[in-house]
N, C-alpha and C positions, 0 to 999 in steps of 0.2 A: 463356511459355517462360522458363526461367532462363538467366542468362548465366554463362559460365565463363571463367577464365583458366587456362591450363595451361603447364607448363614442361617443356622437354626438355633433356637434357644430351647431350654427345657430338657437337656440331656444330662443333667447332673447325676453322677454315679454310674453312668452307662459304661459297660465293659467293651473291650475291643470286639468280642464276639457279638454283642448286641448291635454295635455299629455295623459290623459286617452283614448281619441279618437285615438291617434297615437298608443298607446299600444294595443288597440283593433284590429287595422289593422294587427299587428303582430300575435296576438292570433288567428285571423280568418284563417290564412294560415300556422301557425307554423308546423302543423302535416305533411305538404307536404315534409318537410325536416327532420322530426324527432326531431325538436327543441321544447323546452318549455321555454317561457319567464316568469320568476318568478316574477320580480319586476322591476320598473323603478323609477328613482329619477331625479328631475329637479332643476337646479339653474337658475331661469329666468333672473337674472342679468348678468351672464356670458354667458347664452345661452347654457349651457352644460346639456346634458341628459346622464344618466348612466343607463345601463340595465344589469340585471343579468339573465343569461339563462343557460340551459343545452342543450346539443346536441352532435351530432356525430363529428362535426368539426367546426372550426372557419369559414370556407367557407360557411357552411350550415347556420350559423347565419347571415352572410353577405348577402346571397341570399334572406333570408326572409325579412330582413330590406330593401333591395333594392326594392323588389317587393311591400312592404308596403308603399314605398314612402319616406323613410328616410334612405338612404344608409350611411354607414360608413366603413372606412377601419381600424378603431381603435378598434379591437376586440382582447382581451387578454385572454388566458386560465389561469385560477386561480387554481393552483395546491396545494397551501399551504394555510391552514386555521387555525386560532387559536381562 
């Protein structure tokens, strides 16, 4: 399985609890596309959310996020790790 990092915009002022709720929406349906969302990070000042996942494709990650209500087209396969 490939690993992906994606970026969401528009989360200015979101709390940790609200991020956890959005993450739960992904987890509830991730198996439909063979994706697993490992972790999410938030910068509430810039409104950016970063998600780390594994899955069969970038498109599968995008479909789950869209269905969960927070679509993004900023999904990057991370192939190099140190």
